[in-house]
N, CA, C and O atoms as a GROMACS GRO file, in nm:
protein
  568
    1MET      N    1   8.789  10.733   9.445
    1MET     CA    2   8.733  10.775   9.571
    1MET      C    3   8.833  10.859   9.649
    1MET      O    4   8.798  10.959   9.712
    2ARG      N    5   8.959  10.815   9.645
    2ARG     CA    6   9.064  10.888   9.717
    2ARG      C    7   9.083  11.026   9.657
    2ARG      O    8   9.104  11.124   9.729
    3ASN      N    9   9.075  11.035   9.528
    3ASN     CA   10   9.092  11.163   9.458
    3ASN      C   11   8.978  11.259   9.497
    3ASN      O   12   9.000  11.379   9.512
    4LEU      N   13   8.859  11.206   9.512
    4LEU     CA   14   8.744  11.287   9.551
    4LEU      C   15   8.761  11.341   9.693
    4LEU      O   16   8.728  11.456   9.720
    5LYS      N   17   8.812  11.257   9.785
    5LYS     CA   18   8.835  11.300   9.922
    5LYS      C   19   8.940  11.412   9.927
    5LYS      O   20   8.926  11.509  10.002
    6GLU      N   21   9.042  11.399   9.847
    6GLU     CA   22   9.146  11.503   9.841
    6GLU      C   23   9.088  11.634   9.788
    6GLU      O   24   9.118  11.741   9.840
    7LYS      N   25   9.007  11.625   9.686
    7LYS     CA   26   8.945  11.745   9.631
    7LYS      C   27   8.852  11.811   9.732
    7LYS      O   28   8.850  11.934   9.745
    8LEU      N   29   8.775  11.731   9.804
    8LEU     CA   30   8.686  11.785   9.906
    8LEU      C   31   8.764  11.850  10.020
    8LEU      O   32   8.725  11.955  10.071
    9LYS      N   33   8.874  11.788  10.058
    9LYS     CA   34   8.958  11.844  10.164
    9LYS      C   35   9.012  11.981  10.122
    9LYS      O   36   9.009  12.076  10.200
   10VAL      N   37   9.060  11.991  10.001
   10VAL     CA   38   9.111  12.118   9.949
   10VAL      C   39   8.996  12.219   9.940
   10VAL      O   40   9.013  12.336   9.973
   11TYR      N   41   8.882  12.173   9.896
   11TYR     CA   42   8.764  12.260   9.887
   11TYR      C   43   8.725  12.315  10.024
   11TYR      O   44   8.699  12.434  10.038
   12TYR      N   45   8.721  12.229  10.124
   12TYR     CA   46   8.685  12.274  10.259
   12TYR      C   47   8.788  12.371  10.316
   12TYR      O   48   8.752  12.472  10.376
   13ILE      N   49   8.913  12.341  10.296
   13ILE     CA   50   9.019  12.430  10.344
   13ILE      C   51   9.008  12.566  10.276
   13ILE      O   52   9.020  12.669  10.342
   14MET      N   53   8.986  12.567  10.148
   14MET     CA   54   8.973  12.694  10.074
   14MET      C   55   8.848  12.770  10.118
   14MET      O   56   8.848  12.893  10.126
   15SER      N   57   8.741  12.697  10.146
   15SER     CA   58   8.618  12.761  10.192
   15SER      C   59   8.639  12.828  10.326
   15SER      O   60   8.598  12.943  10.346
   16VAL      N   61   8.701  12.758  10.418
   16VAL     CA   62   8.729  12.814  10.551
   16VAL      C   63   8.822  12.934  10.537
   16VAL      O   64   8.799  13.037  10.599
   17PHE      N   65   8.926  12.920  10.457
   17PHE     CA   66   9.020  13.029  10.436
   17PHE      C   67   8.948  13.151  10.375
   17PHE      O   68   8.973  13.264  10.416
   18SER      N   69   8.859  13.129  10.280
   18SER     CA   70   8.785  13.238  10.217
   18SER      C   71   8.696  13.309  10.317
   18SER      O   72   8.688  13.432  10.317
   19VAL      N   73   8.628  13.233  10.401
   19VAL     CA   74   8.541  13.293  10.503
   19VAL      C   75   8.624  13.375  10.602
   19VAL      O   76   8.587  13.487  10.636
   20LEU      N   77   8.735  13.320  10.647
   20LEU     CA   78   8.822  13.392  10.740
   20LEU      C   79   8.878  13.519  10.676
   20LEU      O   80   8.883  13.625  10.739
   21PHE      N   81   8.918  13.508  10.552
   21PHE     CA   82   8.972  13.625  10.481
   21PHE      C   83   8.864  13.732  10.465
   21PHE      O   84   8.891  13.851  10.484
   22ALA      N   85   8.743  13.693  10.431
   22ALA     CA   86   8.632  13.788  10.418
   22ALA      C   87   8.600  13.853  10.553
   22ALA      O   88   8.576  13.973  10.560
   23LEU      N   89   8.600  13.773  10.659
   23LEU     CA   90   8.574  13.826  10.793
   23LEU      C   91   8.683  13.925  10.834
   23LEU      O   92   8.653  14.030  10.891
   24LEU      N   93   8.806  13.891  10.807
   24LEU     CA   94   8.918  13.981  10.837
   24LEU      C   95   8.906  14.112  10.758
   24LEU      O   96   8.924  14.220  10.813
   25GLY      N   97   8.875  14.102  10.631
   25GLY     CA   98   8.857  14.221  10.547
   25GLY      C   99   8.741  14.308  10.595
   25GLY      O  100   8.753  14.430  10.599
   26PHE      N  101   8.631  14.246  10.630
   26PHE     CA  102   8.515  14.321  10.680
   26PHE      C  103   8.549  14.389  10.812
   26PHE      O  104   8.513  14.505  10.833
   27SER      N  105   8.618  14.319  10.900
   27SER     CA  106   8.655  14.377  11.030
   27SER      C  107   8.747  14.497  11.012
   27SER      O  108   8.728  14.600  11.076
   28TYR      N  109   8.846  14.483  10.926
   28TYR     CA  110   8.937  14.595  10.901
   28TYR      C  111   8.861  14.713  10.841
   28TYR      O  112   8.884  14.827  10.881
   29ASN      N  113   8.774  14.688  10.748
   29ASN     CA  114   8.697  14.795  10.684
   29ASN      C  115   8.608  14.867  10.786
   29ASN      O  116   8.601  14.990  10.786
   30ALA      N  117   8.542  14.792  10.873
   30ALA     CA  118   8.458  14.853  10.976
   30ALA      C  119   8.542  14.937  11.072
   30ALA      O  120   8.503  15.048  11.107
   31TRP      N  121   8.657  14.885  11.113
   31TRP     CA  122   8.747  14.961  11.202
   31TRP      C  123   8.795  15.088  11.133
   31TRP      O  124   8.796  15.195  11.194
   32ARG      N  125   8.835  15.076  11.009
   32ARG     CA  126   8.888  15.191  10.935
   32ARG      C  127   8.780  15.298  10.918
   32ARG      O  128   8.808  15.418  10.931
   33MET      N  129   8.657  15.256  10.891
   33MET     CA  130   8.548  15.353  10.877
   33MET      C  131   8.520  15.424  11.008
   33MET      O  132   8.492  15.544  11.010
   34GLU      N  133   8.528  15.350  11.119
   34GLU     CA  134   8.505  15.412  11.250
   34GLU      C  135   8.614  15.513  11.283
   34GLU      O  136   8.585  15.621  11.333
   35VAL      N  137   8.738  15.479  11.255
   35VAL     CA  138   8.850  15.572  11.280
   35VAL      C  139   8.835  15.695  11.192
   35VAL      O  140   8.857  15.808  11.237
   36SER      N  141   8.799  15.675  11.067
   36SER     CA  142   8.781  15.788  10.975
   36SER      C  143   8.668  15.879  11.022
   36SER      O  144   8.680  16.002  11.015
   37GLU      N  145   8.561  15.820  11.070
   37GLU     CA  146   8.448  15.899  11.119
   37GLU      C  147   8.488  15.978  11.243
   37GLU      O  148   8.451  16.095  11.257
   38GLU      N  149   8.563  15.916  11.333
   38GLU     CA  150   8.609  15.987  11.453
   38GLU      C  151   8.701  16.102  11.414
   38GLU      O  152   8.688  16.213  11.467
   39ASN      N  153   8.793  16.078  11.322
   39ASN     CA  154   8.882  16.185  11.276
   39ASN      C  155   8.803  16.298  11.211
   39ASN      O  156   8.834  16.415  11.230
   40ASN      N  157   8.701  16.262  11.136
   40ASN     CA  158   8.617  16.364  11.072
   40ASN      C  159   8.545  16.448  11.177
   40ASN      O  160   8.536  16.570  11.164
   41ASN      N  161   8.493  16.383  11.281
   41ASN     CA  162   8.425  16.455  11.389
   41ASN      C  163   8.521  16.548  11.461
   41ASN      O  164   8.486  16.662  11.493
   42VAL      N  165   8.642  16.501  11.487
   42VAL     CA  166   8.741  16.584  11.556
   42VAL      C  167   8.776  16.704  11.469
   42VAL      O  168   8.782  16.817  11.519
   43ARG      N  169   8.800  16.682  11.341
   43ARG     CA  170   8.834  16.793  11.251
   43ARG      C  171   8.720  16.896  11.244
   43ARG      O  172   8.744  17.016  11.251
   44THR      N  173   8.600  16.848  11.229
   44THR     CA  174   8.485  16.939  11.221
   44THR      C  175   8.473  17.021  11.349
   44THR      O  176   8.454  17.143  11.343
   45ALA      N  177   8.483  16.955  11.463
   45ALA     CA  178   8.476  17.027  11.591
   45ALA      C  179   8.592  17.125  11.605
   45ALA      O  180   8.573  17.236  11.654
   46ALA      N  181   8.710  17.084  11.562
   46ALA     CA  182   8.828  17.171  11.574
   46ALA      C  183   8.811  17.297  11.491
   46ALA      O  184   8.840  17.407  11.538
   47PHE      N  185   8.765  17.284  11.368
   47PHE     CA  186   8.747  17.401  11.282
   47PHE      C  187   8.636  17.492  11.337
   47PHE      O  188   8.645  17.614  11.328
   48GLU      N  189   8.534  17.431  11.392
   48GLU     CA  190   8.426  17.510  11.451
   48GLU      C  191   8.476  17.586  11.574
   48GLU      O  192   8.443  17.703  11.592
   49VAL      N  193   8.554  17.521  11.657
   49VAL     CA  194   8.610  17.587  11.775
   49VAL      C  195   8.704  17.699  11.734
   49VAL      O  196   8.700  17.808  11.792
   50LEU      N  197   8.787  17.675  11.634
   50LEU     CA  198   8.877  17.781  11.587
   50LEU      C  199   8.798  17.902  11.540
   50LEU      O  200   8.837  18.016  11.564
   51SER      N  201   8.688  17.877  11.473
   51SER     CA  202   8.602  17.987  11.427
   51SER      C  203   8.545  18.065  11.545
   51SER      O  204   8.546  18.188  11.544
   52HIS      N  205   8.495  17.994  11.644
   52HIS     CA  206   8.438  18.061  11.762
   52HIS      C  207   8.544  18.134  11.843
   52HIS      O  208   8.517  18.238  11.903
   53LEU      N  209   8.665  18.080  11.846
   53LEU     CA  210   8.774  18.149  11.916
   53LEU      C  211   8.806  18.282  11.847
   53LEU      O  212   8.832  18.382  11.913
   54GLY      N  213   8.804  18.281  11.714
   54GLY     CA  214   8.826  18.406  11.641
   54GLY      C  215   8.717  18.508  11.670
   54GLY      O  216   8.744  18.626  11.687
   55GLU      N  217   8.594  18.460  11.676
   55GLU     CA  218   8.483  18.551  11.706
   55GLU      C  219   8.492  18.603  11.850
   55GLU      O  220   8.459  18.719  11.875
   56LEU      N  221   8.535  18.518  11.942
   56LEU     CA  222   8.552  18.562  12.081
   56LEU      C  223   8.662  18.668  12.090
   56LEU      O  224   8.647  18.768  12.160
   57GLU      N  225   8.769  18.646  12.021
   57GLU     CA  226   8.878  18.745  12.020
   57GLU      C  227   8.829  18.877  11.962
   57GLU      O  228   8.865  18.984  12.011
   58HIS      N  229   8.747  18.871  11.858
   58HIS     CA  230   8.689  18.992  11.799
   58HIS      C  231   8.602  19.066  11.902
   58HIS      O  232   8.606  19.188  11.910
   59ILE      N  233   8.525  18.991  11.978
   59ILE     CA  234   8.439  19.052  12.081
   59ILE      C  235   8.526  19.124  12.185
   59ILE      O  236   8.498  19.238  12.222
   60ILE      N  237   8.631  19.056  12.230
   60ILE     CA  238   8.719  19.115  12.332
   60ILE      C  239   8.786  19.241  12.280
   60ILE      O  240   8.788  19.344  12.347
   61LEU      N  241   8.840  19.234  12.159
   61LEU     CA  242   8.911  19.349  12.103
   61LEU      C  243   8.815  19.463  12.071
   61LEU      O  244   8.851  19.580  12.087
   62SER      N  245   8.695  19.432  12.026
   62SER     CA  246   8.596  19.536  11.999
   62SER      C  247   8.555  19.606  12.128
   62SER      O  248   8.537  19.728  12.130
   63ALA      N  249   8.540  19.530  12.234
   63ALA     CA  250   8.502  19.589  12.362
   63ALA      C  251   8.612  19.680  12.415
   63ALA      O  252   8.584  19.789  12.464
   64HIS      N  253   8.736  19.634  12.404
   64HIS     CA  254   8.845  19.710  12.465
   64HIS      C  255   8.892  19.826  12.378
   64HIS      O  256   8.897  19.940  12.424
   65TYR      N  257   8.926  19.798  12.254
   65TYR     CA  258   8.988  19.900  12.170
   65TYR      C  259   8.888  19.992  12.101
   65TYR      O  260   8.914  20.111  12.083
   66ASP      N  261   8.772  19.938  12.062
   66ASP     CA  262   8.674  20.018  11.990
   66ASP      C  263   8.566  20.074  12.083
   66ASP      O  264   8.487  20.160  12.043
   67ASN      N  265   8.561  20.024  12.205
   67ASN     CA  266   8.457  20.064  12.299
   67ASN      C  267   8.318  20.045  12.238
   67ASN      O  268   8.227  20.125  12.260
   68ASP      N  269   8.304  19.938  12.162
   68ASP     CA  270   8.181  19.908  12.090
   68ASP      C  271   8.094  19.817  12.178
   68ASP      O  272   8.127  19.701  12.201
   69ILE      N  273   7.983  19.872  12.224
   69ILE     CA  274   7.897  19.793  12.314
   69ILE      C  275   7.813  19.690  12.239
   69ILE      O  276   7.758  19.598  12.300
   70ILE      N  277   7.804  19.704  12.108
   70ILE     CA  278   7.728  19.606  12.028
   70ILE      C  279   7.819  19.487  11.994
   70ILE      O  280   7.788  19.373  12.029
   71GLU      N  281   7.930  19.514  11.925
   71GLU     CA  282   8.022  19.406  11.884
   71GLU      C  283   8.098  19.349  12.003
   71GLU      O  284   8.139  19.233  12.001
   72GLY      N  285   8.119  19.431  12.108
   72GLY     CA  286   8.194  19.387  12.224
   72GLY      C  287   8.106  19.345  12.340
   72GLY      O  288   8.146  19.354  12.456
   73ASN      N  289   7.986  19.301  12.310
   73ASN     CA  290   7.889  19.263  12.413
   73ASN      C  291   7.936  19.136  12.485
   73ASN      O  292   7.957  19.033  12.420
   74PRO      N  293   7.952  19.142  12.617
   74PRO     CA  294   7.998  19.023  12.691
   74PRO      C  295   7.902  18.904  12.683
   74PRO      O  296   7.946  18.790  12.696
   75ARG      N  297   7.773  18.928  12.661
   75ARG     CA  298   7.679  18.815  12.647
   75ARG      C  299   7.712  18.733  12.524
   75ARG      O  300   7.700  18.610  12.526
   76LYS      N  301   7.755  18.800  12.416
   76LYS     CA  302   7.801  18.726  12.298
   76LYS      C  303   7.925  18.644  12.334
   76LYS      O  304   7.942  18.531  12.288
   77GLY      N  305   8.010  18.704  12.416
   77GLY     CA  306   8.130  18.634  12.459
   77GLY      C  307   8.098  18.510  12.540
   77GLY      O  308   8.162  18.406  12.524
   78TRP      N  309   7.999  18.520  12.629
   78TRP     CA  310   7.959  18.404  12.708
   78TRP      C  311   7.911  18.291  12.618
   78TRP      O  312   7.940  18.174  12.642
   79VAL      N  313   7.837  18.326  12.514
   79VAL     CA  314   7.788  18.224  12.420
   79VAL      C  315   7.906  18.156  12.351
   79VAL      O  316   7.909  18.033  12.340
   80LYS      N  317   8.001  18.235  12.304
   80LYS     CA  318   8.118  18.179  12.235
   80LYS      C  319   8.200  18.092  12.329
   80LYS      O  320   8.242  17.983  12.291
   81VAL      N  321   8.222  18.138  12.450
   81VAL     CA  322   8.299  18.060  12.547
   81VAL      C  323   8.228  17.928  12.576
   81VAL      O  324   8.293  17.823  12.582
   82GLY      N  325   8.099  17.931  12.593
   82GLY     CA  326   8.022  17.808  12.617
   82GLY      C  327   8.033  17.710  12.501
   82GLY      O  328   8.051  17.590  12.522
   83LEU      N  329   8.023  17.762  12.379
   83LEU     CA  330   8.035  17.675  12.262
   83LEU      C  331   8.175  17.614  12.252
   83LEU      O  332   8.190  17.496  12.220
   84VAL      N  333   8.276  17.695  12.279
   84VAL     CA  334   8.414  17.645  12.273
   84VAL      C  335   8.434  17.533  12.374
   84VAL      O  336   8.493  17.430  12.341
   85VAL      N  337   8.386  17.551  12.494
   85VAL     CA  338   8.402  17.447  12.597
   85VAL      C  339   8.326  17.321  12.557
   85VAL      O  340   8.378  17.211  12.569
   86ASP      N  341   8.204  17.337  12.511
   86ASP     CA  342   8.124  17.220  12.472
   86ASP      C  343   8.187  17.143  12.357
   86ASP      O  344   8.197  17.021  12.362
   87LEU      N  345   8.230  17.214  12.254
   87LEU     CA  346   8.287  17.147  12.136
   87LEU      C  347   8.427  17.094  12.161
   87LEU      O  348   8.469  16.998  12.097
   88SER      N  349   8.500  17.156  12.253
   88SER     CA  350   8.637  17.112  12.278
   88SER      C  351   8.640  16.970  12.337
   88SER      O  352   8.740  16.899  12.322
   89ALA      N  353   8.532  16.930  12.402
   89ALA     CA  354   8.526  16.794  12.456
   89ALA      C  355   8.529  16.690  12.345
   89ALA      O  356   8.564  16.574  12.370
   90LEU      N  357   8.492  16.728  12.224
   90LEU     CA  358   8.493  16.635  12.110
   90LEU      C  359   8.631  16.624  12.046
   90LEU      O  360   8.654  16.535  11.965
   91ILE      N  361   8.721  16.714  12.081
   91ILE     CA  362   8.851  16.718  12.014
   91ILE      C  363   8.953  16.632  12.088
   91ILE      O  364   8.997  16.529  12.037
   92ALA      N  365   8.990  16.674  12.209
   92ALA     CA  366   9.089  16.600  12.287
   92ALA      C  367   9.084  16.650  12.431
   92ALA      O  368   9.043  16.764  12.456
   93PRO      N  369   9.125  16.567  12.526
   93PRO     CA  370   9.122  16.610  12.667
   93PRO      C  371   9.207  16.734  12.696
   93PRO      O  372   9.167  16.819  12.775
   94ASN      N  373   9.323  16.745  12.632
   94ASN     CA  374   9.407  16.863  12.658
   94ASN      C  375   9.344  16.990  12.601
   94ASN      O  376   9.360  17.097  12.659
   95VAL      N  377   9.272  16.980  12.490
   95VAL     CA  378   9.202  17.096  12.435
   95VAL      C  379   9.087  17.134  12.526
   95VAL      O  380   9.063  17.252  12.551
   96GLU      N  381   9.017  17.035  12.576
   96GLU     CA  382   8.908  17.063  12.670
   96GLU      C  383   8.961  17.132  12.796
   96GLU      O  384   8.898  17.225  12.847
   97ALA      N  385   9.076  17.087  12.845
   97ALA     CA  386   9.136  17.150  12.964
   97ALA      C  387   9.171  17.296  12.937
   97ALA      O  388   9.148  17.383  13.021
   98LYS      N  389   9.227  17.323  12.819
   98LYS     CA  390   9.260  17.462  12.782
   98LYS      C  391   9.134  17.547  12.773
   98LYS      O  392   9.132  17.662  12.818
   99ALA      N  393   9.030  17.490  12.717
   99ALA     CA  394   8.903  17.564  12.703
   99ALA      C  395   8.841  17.592  12.839
   99ALA      O  396   8.786  17.700  12.861
  100VAL      N  397   8.849  17.497  12.929
  100VAL     CA  398   8.795  17.517  13.064
  100VAL      C  399   8.875  17.626  13.136
  100VAL      O  400   8.818  17.708  13.208
  101MET      N  401   9.007  17.625  13.117
  101MET     CA  402   9.090  17.731  13.176
  101MET      C  403   9.052  17.868  13.118
  101MET      O  404   9.045  17.967  13.190
  102MET      N  405   9.029  17.870  12.988
  102MET     CA  406   8.988  17.995  12.923
  102MET      C  407   8.854  18.043  12.979
  102MET      O  408   8.834  18.162  13.002
  103LYS      N  409   8.762  17.950  13.000
  103LYS     CA  410   8.631  17.987  13.055
  103LYS      C  411   8.646  18.043  13.196
  103LYS      O  412   8.579  18.139  13.232
  104ALA      N  413   8.733  17.983  13.276
  104ALA     CA  414   8.756  18.032  13.412
  104ALA      C  415   8.814  18.173  13.410
  104ALA      O  416   8.774  18.259  13.488
  105THR      N  417   8.908  18.196  13.319
  105THR     CA  418   8.966  18.330  13.306
  105THR      C  419   8.860  18.428  13.261
  105THR      O  420   8.852  18.540  13.313
  106TRP      N  421   8.780  18.388  13.165
  106TRP     CA  422   8.671  18.473  13.116
  106TRP      C  423   8.574  18.505  13.230
  106TRP      O  424   8.534  18.620  13.247
  107ALA      N  425   8.536  18.405  13.306
  107ALA     CA  426   8.440  18.424  13.414
  107ALA      C  427   8.494  18.522  13.520
  107ALA      O  428   8.418  18.599  13.578
  108ASP      N  429   8.624  18.516  13.543
  108ASP     CA  430   8.684  18.603  13.643
  108ASP      C  431   8.704  18.747  13.596
  108ASP      O  432   8.709  18.840  13.677
  109SER      N  433   8.714  18.766  13.463
  109SER     CA  434   8.759  18.898  13.419
  109SER      C  435   8.680  18.960  13.304
  109SER      O  436   8.721  19.065  13.253
  110TRP      N  437   8.570  18.901  13.261
  110TRP     CA  438   8.498  18.957  13.147
  110TRP      C  439   8.453  19.100  13.172
  110TRP      O  440   8.450  19.181  13.079
  111HIS      N  441   8.419  19.132  13.295
  111HIS     CA  442   8.368  19.265  13.326
  111HIS      C  443   8.477  19.373  13.323
  111HIS      O  444   8.446  19.492  13.327
  112LEU      N  445   8.603  19.331  13.316
  112LEU     CA  446   8.714  19.426  13.312
  112LEU      C  447   8.775  19.442  13.173
  112LEU      O  448   8.869  19.521  13.155
  113MET      N  449   8.724  19.370  13.075
  113MET     CA  450   8.788  19.372  12.943
  113MET      C  451   8.778  19.507  12.873
  113MET      O  452   8.861  19.537  12.788
  114ARG      N  453   8.680  19.587  12.906
  114ARG     CA  454   8.668  19.719  12.843
  114ARG      C  455   8.778  19.815  12.890
  114ARG      O  456   8.823  19.900  12.814
  115THR      N  457   8.820  19.799  13.016
  115THR     CA  458   8.908  19.901  13.074
  115THR      C  459   9.050  19.853  13.103
  115THR      O  460   9.141  19.935  13.111
  116GLU      N  461   9.071  19.726  13.120
  116GLU     CA  462   9.202  19.675  13.163
  116GLU      C  463   9.277  19.606  13.049
  116GLU      O  464   9.234  19.503  12.998
  117GLU      N  465   9.389  19.663  13.011
  117GLU     CA  466   9.474  19.605  12.906
  117GLU      C  467   9.527  19.467  12.946
  117GLU      O  468   9.534  19.376  12.863
  118ALA      N  469   9.564  19.452  13.073
  118ALA     CA  470   9.617  19.324  13.121
  118ALA      C  471   9.514  19.212  13.108
  118ALA      O  472   9.549  19.098  13.078
  119VAL      N  473   9.388  19.244  13.130
  119VAL     CA  474   9.281  19.144  13.117
  119VAL      C  475   9.266  19.102  12.972
  119VAL      O  476   9.251  18.984  12.941
  120VAL      N  477   9.271  19.200  12.882
  120VAL     CA  478   9.262  19.170  12.739
  120VAL      C  479   9.378  19.079  12.698
  120VAL      O  480   9.358  18.980  12.627
  121THR      N  481   9.498  19.113  12.743
  121THR     CA  482   9.615  19.033  12.709
  121THR      C  483   9.601  18.890  12.763
  121THR      O  484   9.631  18.794  12.692
  122GLU      N  485   9.554  18.877  12.886
  122GLU     CA  486   9.536  18.744  12.944
  122GLU      C  487   9.431  18.663  12.870
  122GLU      O  488   9.451  18.545  12.844
  123LEU      N  489   9.320  18.725  12.834
  123LEU     CA  490   9.215  18.654  12.760
  123LEU      C  491   9.264  18.611  12.622
  123LEU      O  492   9.239  18.499  12.579
  124VAL      N  493   9.334  18.700  12.554
  124VAL     CA  494   9.386  18.666  12.421
  124VAL      C  495   9.490  18.556  12.432
  124VAL      O  496   9.497  18.469  12.345
  125ASN      N  497   9.572  18.557  12.536
  125ASN     CA  498   9.670  18.450  12.557
  125ASN      C  499   9.600  18.316  12.581
  125ASN      O  500   9.646  18.213  12.531
  126GLU      N  501   9.492  18.317  12.655
  126GLU     CA  502   9.415  18.193  12.677
  126GLU      C  503   9.357  18.142  12.545
  126GLU      O  504   9.356  18.021  12.518
  127ILE      N  505   9.308  18.233  12.463
  127ILE     CA  506   9.256  18.195  12.331
  127ILE      C  507   9.368  18.135  12.248
  127ILE      O  508   9.349  18.031  12.184
  128ASP      N  509   9.484  18.199  12.248
  128ASP     CA  510   9.598  18.148  12.171
  128ASP      C  511   9.644  18.011  12.220
  128ASP      O  512   9.679  17.925  12.140
  129ASP      N  513   9.643  17.990  12.352
  129ASP     CA  514   9.680  17.858  12.407
  129ASP      C  515   9.583  17.750  12.359
  129ASP      O  516   9.624  17.639  12.326
  130THR      N  517   9.456  17.784  12.356
  130THR     CA  518   9.355  17.687  12.310
  130THR      C  519   9.375  17.659  12.161
  130THR      O  520   9.365  17.544  12.118
  131ARG      N  521   9.402  17.763  12.083
  131ARG     CA  522   9.429  17.744  11.940
  131ARG      C  523   9.548  17.651  11.918
  131ARG      O  524   9.543  17.560  11.835
  132MET      N  525   9.654  17.675  11.993
  132MET     CA  526   9.775  17.592  11.976
  132MET      C  527   9.747  17.446  12.010
  132MET      O  528   9.796  17.356  11.942
  133ALA      N  529   9.669  17.422  12.114
  133ALA     CA  530   9.634  17.284  12.151
  133ALA      C  531   9.555  17.218  12.038
  133ALA      O  532   9.575  17.100  12.009
  134ILE      N  533   9.465  17.293  11.976
  134ILE     CA  534   9.387  17.239  11.864
  134ILE      C  535   9.477  17.209  11.746
  134ILE      O  536   9.466  17.103  11.684
  135LYS      N  537   9.567  17.301  11.715
  135LYS     CA  538   9.658  17.280  11.602
  135LYS      C  539   9.746  17.158  11.622
  135LYS      O  540   9.775  17.086  11.527
  136LEU      N  541   9.790  17.135  11.745
  136LEU     CA  542   9.871  17.016  11.774
  136LEU      C  543   9.792  16.888  11.750
  136LEU      O  544   9.844  16.792  11.694
  137VAL      N  545   9.667  16.887  11.792
  137VAL     CA  546   9.582  16.769  11.769
  137VAL      C  547   9.563  16.746  11.619
  137VAL      O  548   9.574  16.632  11.572
  138LEU      N  549   9.536  16.851  11.546
  138LEU     CA  550   9.516  16.837  11.401
  138LEU      C  551   9.644  16.791  11.332
  138LEU      O  552   9.640  16.713  11.238
  139LYS      N  553   9.757  16.841  11.379
  139LYS     CA  554   9.885  16.803  11.320
  139LYS      C  555   9.914  16.655  11.346
  139LYS      O  556   9.965  16.585  11.258
  140GLU      N  557   9.882  16.608  11.466
  140GLU     CA  558   9.904  16.467  11.500
  140GLU      C  559   9.816  16.374  11.417
  140GLU      O  560   9.853  16.259  11.391
  141MET      N  561   9.700  16.424  11.375
  141MET     CA  562   9.608  16.342  11.298
  141MET      C  563   9.654  16.322  11.154
  141MET      O  564   9.621  16.221  11.092
  142SER      N  565   9.730  16.416  11.102
  142SER     CA  566   9.766  16.408  10.959
  142SER      C  567   9.886  16.320  10.934
  142SER      O  568   9.927  16.304  10.819
   0.00000   0.00000   0.00000
């Protein structure tokens, strides 16, 4: 009888330990999947923003240097700026702040980009600042 009680005690302890271990493993797996999904969302948004920043820079340079009213259309620029600001919120607060600053600069000076070199330089610098902020976030993730 005593031997049976000892076996049951060991059995119960092992059962509790197994349940706790399974719960711990499940919790870690769920946390890891959530972190991976968040990182994936940030990366996807970052690459999308980088793409739109390149297209915005193309619009600015086409308007100023090529005097192309089709490729350098400010309405296309407004769309790109809006997308960059919206998607930057998914990346990091500092990237969002850079994008908002870029939008403010764009709003103040888009109508001068065809004629003013200083405006083009300022807009391209804002784009570059936003790119650098994105690259820092991506570098920290790896």
